[in-house]
TORMARVO-914457 format. One record per residue: residue in one letter; z, x, y of N, C-alpha, C in turn. Coordinates in steps of 0.1 Angstrom, whole numbers, padded with zeros to 4 digits, always signed. Example, Ala and Ser with C-alpha at 12.3 -4.5 7.8 and 13.67 -1.06 7.14 Angstrom:
<recs>
a+0078+0132-0057+0078+0123-0045+0078+0132-0033s+0071+0128-0022+0071+0137-0011+0079+0129+0000
</recs>
This chain:
<recs>
m-0045+0124+0051-0050+0115+0061-0041+0103+0061k-0038+0097+0073-0029+0086+0074-0035+0073+0068n-0026+0064+0064-0030+0051+0060-0034+0043+0072f-0047+0039+0072-0052+0032+0084-0046+0019+0086v-0042+0012+0075-0036-0002+0077-0023+0000+0084n-0014+0009+0078-0001+0010+0084-0002+0015+0098t-0011+0024+0101-0013+0029+0115-0017+0019+0124s-0026+0010+0120-0031-0001+0128-0020-0011+0132v-0012-0015+0121-0001-0024+0124+0009-0018+0133k+0013-0006+0131+0023+0001+0139+0018+0002+0154r+0005+0002+0156+0000+0003+0169+0002-0010+0177w+0000-0021+0170+0001-0034+0178+0014-0041+0175f+0022-0037+0165+0034-0044+0163+0044-0044+0175p+0045-0032+0182+0055-0032+0193+0051-0043+0203a+0039-0047+0204+0035-0057+0214+0041-0071+0210v+0043-0073+0198+0048-0087+0194+0063-0086+0190r+0068-0074+0189+0083-0073+0185+0092-0080+0195p+0090-0078+0209+0099-0084+0218+0100-0100+0216f+0088-0106+0213+0089-0120+0211+0097-0124+0199l+0095-0116+0188+0103-0119+0176+0118-0117+0179c+0121-0108+0188+0135-0105+0191+0141-0114+0202s+0134-0123+0207+0138-0130+0219+0147-0142+0218g+0155-0141+0207+0165-0152+0205+0160-0163+0196q+0148-0162+0191+0143-0172+0181+0151-0171+0168r+0154-0182+0162+0161-0181+0149+0152-0182+0138f+0156-0175+0127+0148-0175+0115+0156-0183+0104s+0148-0190+0096+0154-0197+0085+0160-0188+0075t+0172-0192+0070+0178-0184+0059+0183-0193+0048v+0191-0188+0039+0196-0196+0028+0202-0209+0033g+0198-0220+0027+0204-0233+0031+0198-0240+0042e+0189-0233+0050+0182-0240+0061+0169-0246+0056t+0164-0255+0063+0152-0262+0059+0142-0262+0070n+0129-0263+0066+0118-0264+0075+0117-0279+0080r+0108-0281+0089+0107-0295+0095+0103-0305+0084d+0095-0300+0074+0090-0309+0064+0101-0311+0053g+0113-0305+0054+0123-0307+0045+0123-0296+0034s+0113-0287+0033+0113-0277+0023+0121-0265+0027e+0126-0257+0018+0133-0245+0021+0124-0235+0027g+0129-0227+0035+0120-0217+0042+0127-0204+0044g+0119-0195+0050+0125-0182+0054+0126-0172+0043a+0131-0160+0046+0132-0150+0036+0143-0154+0025g+0151-0164+0028+0161-0168+0018+0157-0180+0010s+0144-0184+0011+0140-0196+0003+0142-0193-0012k+0143-0204-0019+0147-0203-0033+0138-0194-0041r+0125-0196-0040+0116-0187-0048+0117-0173-0044l+0119-0170-0031+0119-0156-0026+0132-0149-0030t+0142-0156-0034+0155-0150-0038+0157-0150-0053e+0151-0160-0060+0154-0161-0074+0143-0155-0083e+0132-0151-0077+0122-0144-0085+0120-0130-0079a+0116-0121-0088+0113-0107-0084+0105-0100-0094s+0098-0090-0090+0092-0081-0099+0101-0069-0102l+0098-0062-0113+0107-0051-0116+0098-0038-0118y+0102-0027-0111+0096-0015-0113+0105-0005-0120v+0100+0002-0131+0109+0011-0138+0102+0025-0138h+0110+0034-0133+0104+0048-0131+0109+0057-0142w+0099+0062-0149+0101+0073-0159+0097+0086-0152p+0107+0095-0149+0104+0106-0140+0098+0118-0146y+0096+0119-0159+0093+0131-0165+0077+0133-0167c+0073+0145-0166+0059+0149-0168+0059+0162-0177l+0049+0165-0184+0048+0178-0191+0044+0189-0181r+0037+0185-0171+0032+0195-0161+0031+0188-0147r+0030+0195-0137+0028+0190-0123+0013+0192-0119c+0007+0181-0116-0007+0182-0111-0008+0190-0098s-0019+0196-0095-0020+0205-0083-0018+0197-0070y-0021+0184-0070-0021+0176-0058-0008+0168-0056c+0000+0168-0066+0011+0158-0067+0024+0162-0060n+0029+0153-0052+0043+0155-0046+0052+0143-0049f+0048+0136-0060+0056+0124-0064+0070+0129-0070n+0079+0119-0071+0092+0122-0077+0091+0123-0092k+0088+0136-0097+0086+0138-0111+0092+0151-0115y+0096+0153-0127+0103+0165-0132+0098+0169-0145i+0099+0182-0148+0095+0188-0161+0109+0188-0169p+0110+0180-0179+0123+0180-0186+0127+0193-0193r+0139+0197-0192+0144+0210-0198+0147+0207-0213e+0150+0195-0216+0153+0192-0230+0149+0177-0233d+0149+0174-0245+0146+0160-0249+0158+0151-0247n+0157+0144-0236+0168+0134-0233+0163+0120-0231h+0153+0117-0239+0148+0103-0239+0158+0093-0242r+0168+0096-0251+0178+0086-0255+0187+0083-0243v+0192+0093-0236+0201+0091-0225+0194+0084-0213m+0181+0088-0211+0173+0082-0200+0171+0067-0203t+0168+0064-0216+0166+0050-0219+0179+0042-0217e+0190+0047-0222+0203+0040-0220+0206+0038-0206c+0203+0048-0197+0206+0046-0183+0197+0036-0176l+0184+0037-0180+0175+0027-0175+0179+0013-0178q+0183+0011-0191+0188-0002-0195+0200-0006-0187r+0210+0003-0185+0222-0001-0178+0219-0004-0163e+0211+0004-0157+0208+0002-0143+0201-0011-0141t+0191-0014-0150+0184-0027-0150+0194-0039-0150e+0203-0038-0160+0213-0049-0161+0222-0050-0149t+0226-0039-0143+0235-0039-0132+0228-0045-0119l+0216-0040-0117+0209-0045-0105+0205-0059-0106l+0202-0064-0118+0199-0078-0119+0212-0087-0117r+0223-0082-0121+0236-0089-0119+0239-0089-0104l+0236-0078-0097+0239-0077-0083+0230-0085-0074s+0219-0090-0080+0209-0098-0072+0211-0113-0075q+0203-0121-0068+0203-0135-0071+0191-0139-0080v+0185-0129-0086+0173-0131-0094+0176-0138-0107s+0168-0148-0111+0170-0155-0124+0157-0154-0132c+0146-0148-0126+0133-0147-0133+0126-0135-0128i+0122-0126-0138+0114-0115-0135+0099-0119-0138t+0091-0118-0128+0077-0123-0129+0067-0112-0134s+0071-0099-0132+0062-0089-0137+0070-0076-0139v+0066-0067-0147+0073-0054-0149+0062-0043-0148f+0065-0032-0142+0056-0021-0141+0063-0008-0145f+0059-0001-0155+0065+0012-0159+0056+0023-0153g+0061+0030-0143+0054+0041-0136+0061+0054-0137g+0056+0064-0130+0062+0077-0131+0057+0087-0121g+0059+0100-0124+0061+0105-0137+0050+0101-0147t+0053+0103-0159+0043+0099-0170+0050+0090-0180p+0050+0077-0177+0057+0068-0186+0051+0067-0200s+0039+0072-0202+0033+0073-0216+0039+0084-0224l+0048+0092-0218+0056+0101-0225+0068+0094-0232a+0072+0083-0226+0084+0076-0231+0081+0070-0245p+0091+0071-0254+0089+0064-0267+0087+0049-0265p+0078+0043-0273+0076+0028-0272+0090+0021-0274s+0099+0027-0282+0112+0020-0283+0119+0020-0270s+0117+0029-0261+0124+0029-0248+0118+0018-0240i+0105+0015-0240+0099+0004-0233+0105-0009-0238a+0105-0010-0251+0111-0023-0257+0125-0025-0253a+0133-0014-0253+0147-0015-0250+0149-0020-0236v+0142-0015-0226+0143-0020-0212+0139-0034-0211l+0128-0038-0217+0124-0052-0217+0134-0062-0223e+0140-0057-0234+0151-0065-0240+0163-0066-0231s+0166-0056-0223+0177-0057-0213+0174-0067-0203v+0161-0068-0198+0157-0078-0189+0159-0092-0194s+0155-0094-0206+0155-0107-0213+0169-0112-0215r+0179-0102-0217+0193-0106-0219+0199-0111-0206q+0194-0106-0195+0200-0110-0182+0194-0122-0175v+0180-0122-0176+0173-0132-0168+0161-0137-0177t+0153-0146-0171+0141-0151-0178+0130-0141-0176l+0123-0137-0187+0111-0129-0186+0101-0137-0194p+0092-0145-0186+0083-0154-0193+0074-0146-0203d+0070-0153-0213+0060-0147-0223+0048-0142-0216q+0043-0150-0206+0030-0146-0199+0032-0136-0188a+0044-0131-0186+0047-0121-0175+0038-0109-0177e+0032-0104-0167+0025-0091-0167+0034-0079-0169v+0031-0071-0179+0039-0059-0182+0030-0048-0183s+0030-0039-0172+0020-0028-0171+0027-0015-0174l+0018-0006-0179+0023+0008-0181+0012+0018-0178e+0016+0028-0169+0007+0038-0166+0005+0048-0178v-0008+0051-0180-0011+0060-0192-0018+0072-0187n-0013+0084-0192-0021+0096-0191-0031+0097-0202p-0044+0098-0200-0053+0096-0211-0055+0109-0220t-0044+0113-0225-0044+0124-0235-0044+0118-0249p-0047+0126-0259-0046+0121-0273-0032+0116-0276a-0022+0122-0271-0008+0118-0273-0006+0104-0267g-0011+0102-0255-0009+0089-0248-0017+0078-0255m-0029+0081-0259-0037+0072-0266-0031+0067-0279s-0025+0077-0286-0020+0074-0300-0009+0064-0300k-0002+0062-0288+0009+0053-0287+0006+0039-0281l-0007+0037-0277-0010+0024-0270-0007+0012-0279e-0010+0012-0292-0007+0001-0300+0007-0002-0301d+0015+0009-0302+0030+0007-0303+0035+0002-0290y+0029+0006-0278+0034+0000-0266+0031-0015-0265c+0020-0019-0270+0017-0034-0271+0027-0041-0279q+0031-0035-0291+0041-0041-0299+0055-0041-0292a+0057-0032-0283+0070-0032-0275+0070-0042-0264g+0058-0048-0260+0058-0058-0250+0048-0056-0239v+0042-0044-0238+0032-0041-0228+0019-0049-0230n+0014-0055-0220+0001-0063-0221-0009-0059-0211r-0007-0048-0204-0017-0043-0194-0015-0028-0192f-0026-0020-0192-0025-0006-0191-0032-0002-0178s-0027+0008-0171-0033+0015-0159-0035+0029-0163i-0048+0033-0164-0051+0046-0170-0055+0056-0159g-0048+0067-0158-0051+0077-0147-0062+0086-0151v-0075+0081-0149-0087+0088-0152-0089+0099-0142q-0088+0095-0129-0089+0104-0117-0103+0110-0115s-0109+0115-0126-0122+0121-0125-0129+0121-0138m-0143+0120-0138-0151+0121-0150-0157+0135-0151q-0153+0144-0142-0158+0157-0143-0148+0167-0147d-0150+0174-0159-0140+0182-0164-0136+0194-0155a-0145+0199-0147-0142+0210-0138-0133+0205-0127d-0135+0193-0123-0126+0187-0112-0112+0184-0118l-0112+0179-0130-0099+0177-0137-0091+0190-0138e-0097+0201-0140-0090+0213-0141-0085+0217-0127v-0093+0215-0117-0088+0218-0103-0076+0210-0100l-0076+0197-0104-0065+0188-0101-0053+0191-0110g-0054+0199-0120-0043+0202-0128-0040+0192-0139r-0050+0183-0142-0048+0173-0152-0049+0179-0166d-0042+0173-0175-0042+0178-0189-0050+0170-0198h-0061+0163-0193-0070+0156-0202-0084+0159-0198s-0093+0156-0207-0107+0158-0205-0114+0144-0202s-0126+0144-0197-0133+0132-0195-0136+0125-0208c-0139+0132-0218-0141+0126-0232-0128+0118-0236q-0117+0125-0234-0104+0118-0238-0101+0106-0230a-0105+0106-0217-0103+0095-0209-0112+0083-0214l-0124+0086-0217-0133+0075-0222-0127+0069-0235q-0122+0078-0244-0117+0073-0257-0104+0064-0254t-0096+0068-0244-0084+0061-0241-0088+0047-0235i-0098+0047-0226-0102+0034-0221-0107+0025-0232e-0115+0030-0241-0120+0022-0252-0109+0016-0261e-0099+0024-0264-0088+0020-0272-0079+0009-0265a-0077+0012-0252-0069+0002-0244-0076-0011-0243q-0089-0011-0241-0097-0023-0240-0097-0031-0254r-0097-0024-0265-0096-0030-0278-0082-0038-0279l-0072-0032-0274-0058-0037-0275-0056-0048-0264c-0060-0046-0252-0057-0055-0241-0070-0058-0234p-0080-0065-0240-0092-0068-0233-0090-0075-0220g-0097-0070-0210-0096-0077-0197-0083-0073-0189r-0075-0065-0194-0062-0061-0188-0060-0046-0188v-0071-0039-0185-0071-0024-0184-0076-0020-0170s-0068-0013-0163-0072-0007-0150-0075+0008-0151v-0084+0013-0143-0086+0027-0143-0084+0032-0128d-0077+0043-0127-0076+0050-0114-0086+0061-0113v-0093+0061-0102-0102+0072-0100-0101+0077-0085m-0103+0090-0083-0100+0096-0070-0113+0102-0064f-0114+0100-0051-0126+0106-0044-0121+0115-0033g-0130+0122-0027-0126+0132-0017-0121+0145-0023r-0125+0147-0035-0120+0159-0043-0127+0172-0038p-0121+0183-0040-0128+0196-0036-0142+0197-0042g-0151+0201-0033-0165+0203-0037-0173+0191-0040q-0167+0179-0039-0174+0167-0042-0183+0163-0031s-0195+0158-0035-0205+0153-0025-0206+0137-0027v-0212+0131-0017-0215+0117-0018-0223+0114-0030k-0234+0122-0032-0243+0120-0043-0236+0121-0057s-0228+0131-0058-0221+0133-0071-0211+0122-0074w-0204+0118-0063-0195+0107-0064-0202+0094-0069e-0213+0091-0063-0221+0079-0067-0225+0080-0082e-0230+0091-0086-0234+0093-0100-0222+0091-0109e-0210+0097-0106-0198+0096-0114-0193+0082-0115l-0193+0075-0103-0188+0061-0103-0197+0052-0111s-0210+0055-0110-0220+0047-0118-0217+0048-0133e-0214+0060-0138-0212+0063-0152-0198+0056-0156l-0188+0057-0147-0175+0051-0150-0176+0036-0152l-0184+0030-0143-0185+0015-0143-0192+0010-0155k-0199+0018-0162-0205+0014-0175-0195+0012-0186v-0183+0018-0185-0173+0017-0196-0160+0011-0192c-0158+0010-0179-0144+0005-0174-0143-0010-0177d-0131-0015-0176-0128-0029-0179-0129-0037-0166d-0120-0046-0163-0121-0055-0152-0113-0051-0139h-0107-0039-0139-0099-0035-0127-0101-0021-0124v-0104-0017-0112-0106-0004-0107-0097-0001-0095s-0090+0010-0094-0083+0014-0082-0089+0027-0077l-0093+0027-0065-0099+0039-0059-0089+0045-0049y-0088+0058-0050-0079+0065-0041-0085+0078-0035q-0083+0079-0022-0088+0091-0016-0077+0102-0018l-0082+0114-0023-0073+0125-0025-0066+0129-0012t-0053+0129-0011-0046+0133+0000-0040+0147-0002l-0042+0156+0007-0036+0170+0006-0022+0169+0011e-0012+0170+0002+0002+0170+0005+0007+0184+0007r+0014+0186+0018+0019+0199+0021+0029+0204+0010g+0028+0216+0006+0036+0222-0004+0030+0221-0018t+0020+0214-0020+0013+0213-0033+0004+0225-0035q+0001+0228-0048-0008+0240-0050-0022+0237-0044l-0027+0225-0045-0040+0222-0040-0040+0224-0025f-0030+0220-0018-0029+0221-0003-0030+0236+0000k-0023+0245-0007-0023+0259-0004-0036+0265-0006k-0043+0261-0017-0057+0266-0020-0067+0262-0009v-0066+0250-0004-0075+0246+0007-0071+0253+0020q-0058+0255+0023-0054+0263+0035-0059+0277+0034r-0059+0283+0022-0064+0297+0021-0079+0298+0022g-0086+0287+0020-0100+0287+0020-0106+0289+0006d-0098+0288-0004-0103+0290-0018-0111+0278-0022l-0107+0266-0016-0114+0254-0019-0117+0246-0006t-0127+0238-0006-0131+0230+0005-0131+0215+0001v-0127+0206+0010-0127+0192+0007-0137+0185+0016p-0142+0174+0012-0152+0167+0021-0146+0163+0034t-0155+0162+0044-0151+0157+0057-0147+0143+0057e-0141+0138+0068-0137+0124+0069-0149+0115+0069d-0160+0119+0075-0172+0111+0075-0177+0110+0061q-0177+0121+0053-0181+0120+0039-0173+0112+0031t-0159+0113+0032-0151+0104+0024-0152+0090+0028a-0154+0087+0041-0157+0073+0045-0170+0068+0038q-0180+0076+0038-0192+0072+0031-0190+0070+0016m-0182+0078+0010-0179+0077-0004-0172+0063-0007y-0163+0060+0002-0155+0047+0001-0165+0035+0002q-0173+0036+0012-0183+0025+0014-0193+0023+0003s-0198+0035-0003-0207+0034-0014-0200+0028-0026a-0187+0032-0028-0180+0027-0039-0178+0012-0038r-0175+0007-0026-0174-0008-0024-0187-0015-0028r-0198-0009-0024-0211-0015-0027-0214-0015-0042f-0211-0003-0048-0214-0002-0063-0205-0013-0070l-0193-0014-0067-0184-0023-0074-0188-0037-0071q-0191-0041-0059-0196-0054-0056-0208-0058-0064q-0217-0049-0066-0230-0051-0073-0227-0054-0088r-0216-0049-0093-0212-0051-0107-0202-0061-0109g-0200-0070-0099-0192-0082-0101-0177-0080-0097f-0173-0069-0091-0160-0066-0087-0157-0072-0073e-0146-0078-0071-0142-0083-0058-0131-0074-0053q-0132-0069-0041-0121-0062-0035-0111-0072-0030y-0098-0069-0034-0087-0078-0030-0077-0071-0022e-0078-0057-0021-0068-0049-0014-0075-0036-0010v-0070-0029-0001-0076-0017+0004-0082-0008-0007s-0074-0006-0018-0078+0004-0028-0082-0003-0042n-0081-0016-0042-0081-0023-0055-0092-0033-0056f-0099-0033-0068-0111-0042-0071-0109-0048-0085a-0113-0061-0086-0111-0068-0099-0122-0078-0101r-0125-0081-0113-0134-0092-0117-0127-0100-0128n-0132-0112-0130-0127-0121-0140-0112-0123-0139n-0107-0125-0126-0093-0128-0123-0083-0117-0128a-0087-0104-0128-0079-0094-0134-0071-0086-0123a-0069-0092-0112-0060-0085-0102-0047-0083-0107s-0041-0072-0102-0027-0068-0106-0017-0077-0100l-0011-0086-0108-0001-0095-0103+0011-0088-0097h+0015-0077-0104+0027-0070-0100+0025-0064-0085n+0013-0058-0083+0011-0052-0070+0009-0063-0059l+0003-0074-0063+0002-0085-0054+0016-0090-0049s+0026-0089-0057+0039-0093-0053+0045-0084-0042y+0041-0071-0043+0045-0062-0032+0038-0066-0019w+0025-0067-0020+0017-0070-0008+0020-0083-0001k+0025-0093-0009+0029-0106-0004+0044-0106+0000g+0050-0095+0000+0064-0094+0006+0074-0100-0003r+0072-0102-0016+0082-0107-0025+0092-0097-0029q+0103-0102-0035+0114-0093-0039+0109-0084-0050y+0114-0072-0051+0112-0063-0062+0125-0055-0064i+0128-0052-0077+0139-0044-0080+0134-0031-0086g+0139-0020-0080+0134-0007-0085+0145+0000-0093v+0142+0004-0105+0151+0010-0115+0146+0024-0118g+0155+0034-0119+0151+0047-0123+0152+0057-0111p+0152+0070-0114+0153+0080-0103+0143+0078-0092g+0148+0077-0080+0139+0076-0068+0133+0063-0066a+0135+0053-0074+0129+0040-0072+0134+0033-0060h+0126+0024-0054+0129+0016-0042+0129+0001-0046g+0137-0006-0039+0138-0021-0041+0140-0029-0029r+0137-0041-0029+0139-0051-0018+0143-0064-0024f+0156-0067-0022+0161-0080-0028+0173-0084-0020v+0176-0097-0021+0188-0103-0015+0199-0102-0025p+0210-0095-0022+0221-0093-0031+0230-0105-0031l+0238-0106-0042+0249-0116-0042+0260-0113-0032g+0267-0123-0027+0278-0120-0018+0274-0120-0004g+0283-0120+0005+0280-0120+0020+0271-0132+0024g+0272-0143+0017+0265-0155+0020+0250-0154+0015g+0246-0143+0009+0233-0142+0003+0222-0144+0013v+0223-0139+0025+0214-0142+0035+0204-0130+0037g+0208-0118+0038+0200-0107+0042+0193-0100+0030r+0180-0097+0031+0174-0088+0021+0178-0074+0024e+0180-0067+0013+0184-0053+0014+0173-0044+0009a+0172-0032+0015+0163-0021+0011+0172-0012+0003r+0168-0009-0009+0176+0000-0018+0168+0012-0022t+0174+0024-0023+0168+0036-0028+0177+0042-0038q+0172+0045-0050+0180+0051-0060+0179+0067-0059t+0190+0073-0064+0191+0088-0064+0178+0094-0070m+0173+0104-0064+0160+0109-0069+0161+0119-0081e+0170+0128-0081+0171+0138-0091+0176+0132-0104p+0169+0133-0115+0173+0126-0128+0187+0129-0133d+0191+0142-0133+0204+0145-0139+0215+0139-0130v+0214+0139-0117+0224+0133-0108+0224+0118-0110w+0212+0112-0111+0210+0098-0113+0217+0093-0126i+0215+0101-0136+0221+0098-0149+0236+0097-0148r+0242+0108-0142+0257+0108-0140+0262+0096-0132e+0255+0092-0122+0259+0081-0114+0258+0068-0121v+0247+0066-0129+0246+0054-0137+0257+0053-0148q+0260+0064-0154+0270+0065-0164+0284+0062-0158q+0286+0066-0145+0299+0064-0139+0301+0050-0133r+0290+0044-0127+0292+0031-0120+0281+0021-0123g+0273+0024-0132+0263+0014-0136+0250+0014-0129h+0249+0021-0118+0236+0022-0111+0236+0035-0103g+0225+0039-0099+0223+0051-0091+0218+0049-0077t+0222+0038-0071+0218+0035-0057+0224+0045-0047r+0215+0052-0041+0219+0062-0031+0220+0056-0017r+0211+0047-0014+0211+0041+0000+0208+0027-0001r+0215+0019+0007+0212+0005+0008+0214+0001+0023m+0204-0007+0027+0204-0011+0041+0199-0025+0043e+0207-0034+0049+0203-0047+0051+0192-0048+0062l+0181-0055+0059+0170-0056+0068+0172-0068+0077s+0169-0065+0090+0169-0076+0099+0157-0085+0097c+0157-0097+0102+0145-0106+0101+0133-0099+0107v+0134-0092+0118+0122-0085+0124+0117-0075+0114e+0126-0067+0108+0122-0057+0099+0115-0063+0086v+0120-0074+0082+0113-0081+0070+0099-0085+0075l+0098-0091+0087+0085-0095+0091+0075-0083+0093e+0081-0072+0098+0072-0060+0099+0067-0056+0086e+0075-0056+0075+0070-0053+0062+0060-0063+0057v+0062-0075+0060+0053-0086+0056+0039-0083+0062l+0039-0079+0075+0027-0076+0082+0020-0063+0076v+0028-0052+0075+0022-0040+0070+0016-0041+0056m+0023-0048+0047+0019-0050+0034+0007-0060+0033g+0009-0071+0040-0001-0082+0039-0014-0078+0045m-0014-0069+0055-0027-0065+0061-0035-0056+0052r-0029-0052+0041-0037-0044+0031-0046-0053+0023m-0043-0066+0022-0051-0075+0014-0063-0080+0022t-0074-0081+0014-0087-0086+0021-0085-0100+0026e-0076-0108+0020-0074-0122+0025-0065-0122+0037g-0058-0111+0040-0049-0111+0051-0036-0118+0048i-0031-0124+0059-0018-0131+0058-0021-0145+0062s-0020-0154+0052-0023-0168+0055-0011-0175+0063h-0014-0185+0070-0004-0192+0078+0007-0198+0069k+0003-0203+0057+0014-0208+0048+0023-0197+0043h+0017-0185+0040+0025-0174+0036+0034-0169+0047w+0029-0168+0059+0038-0164+0070+0049-0173+0072e+0047-0186+0070+0057-0196+0073+0069-0195+0063l+0067-0189+0051+0078-0187+0042+0088-0178+0048f+0084-0168+0056+0093-0158+0062+0096-0162+0076s+0088-0170+0083+0090-0173+0097+0086-0188+0100p+0095-0197+0095+0091-0211+0096+0091-0216+0110q+0099-0210+0119+0100-0215+0133+0090-0208+0143l+0084-0197+0139+0074-0190+0147+0061-0189+0139s+0051-0196+0143+0038-0195+0136+0031-0182+0139l+0021-0178+0132+0013-0167+0135+0007-0168+0149r+0003-0180+0153-0003-0182+0166+0008-0181+0177d+0020-0185+0174+0031-0183+0183+0033-0169+0186v+0033-0161+0176+0036-0146+0177+0024-0139+0183f+0012-0141+0178+0001-0133+0182-0007-0138+0194g-0003-0150+0199-0009-0156+0211-0002-0153+0224t+0009-0145+0223+0018-0143+0234+0016-0130+0241s+0010-0120+0234+0009-0107+0239-0005-0104+0244t-0005-0099+0256-0018-0095+0263-0025-0084+0254r-0017-0075+0249-0023-0064+0241-0029-0070+0228v-0022-0079+0222-0028-0085+0209-0040-0093+0212r-0040-0100+0223-0051-0108+0227-0064-0099+0229e-0061-0088+0235-0072-0078+0237-0078-0074+0224l-0069-0071+0214-0074-0067+0201-0082-0078+0194l-0077-0090+0196-0084-0102+0190-0098-0103+0196q-0098-0102+0210-0111-0103+0217-0121-0092+0213n-0115-0080+0211-0124-0069+0208-0128-0068+0193g-0123-0078+0185-0126-0078+0171-0118-0068+0162q-0107-0063+0168-0099-0053+0160-0089-0061+0151l-0087-0073+0154-0079-0082+0146-0086-0095+0145i-0084-0103+0134-0090-0116+0133-0078-0126+0130l-0078-0136+0138-0068-0147+0136-0076-0160+0137d-0077-0167+0126-0084-0180+0126-0076-0190+0118d-0082-0201+0114-0075-0212+0108-0070-0208+0094r-0075-0197+0088-0071-0193+0075-0060-0183+0075s-0061-0173+0083-0052-0162+0082-0053-0152+0094l-0044-0142+0094-0045-0130+0102-0050-0119+0093g-0061-0112+0097-0067-0102+0089-0072-0091+0096s-0077-0081+0089-0083-0069+0094-0098-0069+0092p-0105-0067+0103-0120-0066+0102-0124-0053+0095l-0115-0043+0095-0118-0031+0088-0121-0034+0073l-0113-0043+0068-0114-0046+0053-0126-0056+0052l-0126-0066+0060-0136-0077+0059-0150-0072+0062g-0151-0063+0072-0164-0058+0076-0167-0045+0071g-0157-0037+0066-0160-0025+0059-0164-0013+0068s-0158-0012+0080-0162-0002+0090-0153+0011+0088g-0152+0016+0076-0146+0030+0075-0132+0030+0071l-0127+0019+0066-0113+0020+0061-0112+0027+0048i-0103+0036+0047-0102+0044+0035-0090+0040+0027g-0091+0038+0014-0080+0035+0005-0072+0048+0003q-0059+0047+0005-0050+0059+0004-0040+0058-0007r-0038+0069-0014-0027+0069-0023-0014+0072-0015s-0006+0061-0013+0006+0063-0005+0017+0068-0013t+0025+0077-0008+0037+0082-0015+0050+0079-0008s+0049+0069+0000+0061+0066+0008+0072+0059-0001f+0069+0054-0013+0079+0049-0022+0078+0057-0035t+0088+0056-0043+0086+0060-0057+0088+0048-0065g+0080+0045-0074+0081+0034-0083+0077+0021-0078g+0069+0012-0075+0063+0000-0071+0051+0003-0064t+0023+0005-0065+0011+0011-0062+0013+0017-0058r+0008+0032-0055+0020+0040-0055+0026+0038-0042n+0027+0026-0037+0035+0025-0025+0049+0025-0029q+0052+0018-0039+0065+0020-0044+0062+0028-0056s+0056+0021-0065+0057+0025-0078+0044+0026-0085s+0036+0016-0083+0024+0015-0091+0013+0023-0085s+0005+0029-0093-0006+0038-0088-0017+0029-0081e-0016+0016-0083-0027+0008-0078-0023+0003-0064m-0011+0005-0060-0006-0001-0048-0011+0007-0036
</recs>
């Protein structure tokens, strides 16, 4: 099923694109806003700060629904993978204008297969190049197996201070269908241990719309999970990806999945359950209480810079040279063995780099920002477009005015937002695989 936020933005963005392209100038490095502050995509904070995503590509097995960039290792090459992750981290930091990494996310793949010493080594490489504040959020995705749980304390010693646990289901039969290699009991044990080590900084991923699942069984499962989970929950609708084992079984009729109406009802009941237990929705798929929102993923949704390290990772940052004006989109080589050779030869495995136009940056700001329940504030938009306000852009198009009048968009004194999120009329949280490495929009499973 398509991501409704991205689809909605792409439907009305063409109506405002001509105005953005009509000769208006955007602030860049060295330019200032009317109040004297720096502005635009080149403002100091936007170029000197970034989050870091690190992709560990290996898994012991491939889940039946998964089409992410992951590989079953033929041999134990943890040492060479660690060395290359360190080298690429150092290279890309030097190529950027970044002086401070605000958060780090280790995703995959199964990063809980990585030795804790590998995690420590990458963080040390970051600290040698730039500032990594003591309070920076450092997250690691965990597969809740006994092996994963046994290393949690060592990961904390390595520098991790937040865990994202891939529970996916509390039903053992469903876990088997999904091809997961853990049980519900092991998931509960992992959650308990993670909470002991990082109280208030443990997220759980859970999936709905699974084969054979009903609204009633989902509500019962979620109710049990919320009795034991910490302060962050990420909900994802199972997406049938072409070419996966699960897709083939559904196509053959061996398995059936819930209808769109049923999955919409599951999503709405989950929102209600979570709200009743003190969770606040802050993004399409993400809920938190006690200020436990994922700072790393918020940096994506707010259009900030991020550096992607590892096979298939994506990044968005302003490089050194060329006046330091344009933000680049970078994609690293996907296949681990090829990526390793490239890093060993030239220090990084960047396969594709493309300078983004101001309009393309603004389109990304819109697509990502509309995922948040708070929408895109006027102040936030001004960081990227100091000379064209939200009202300038969205008040000029007849098509956009119709959407505003029909209640399909909201533009008020606070922000531009989606009534689908604010009003809850059927928006479904999707696990997007358009990136590797930053929710899983790029990398993180919460994104």
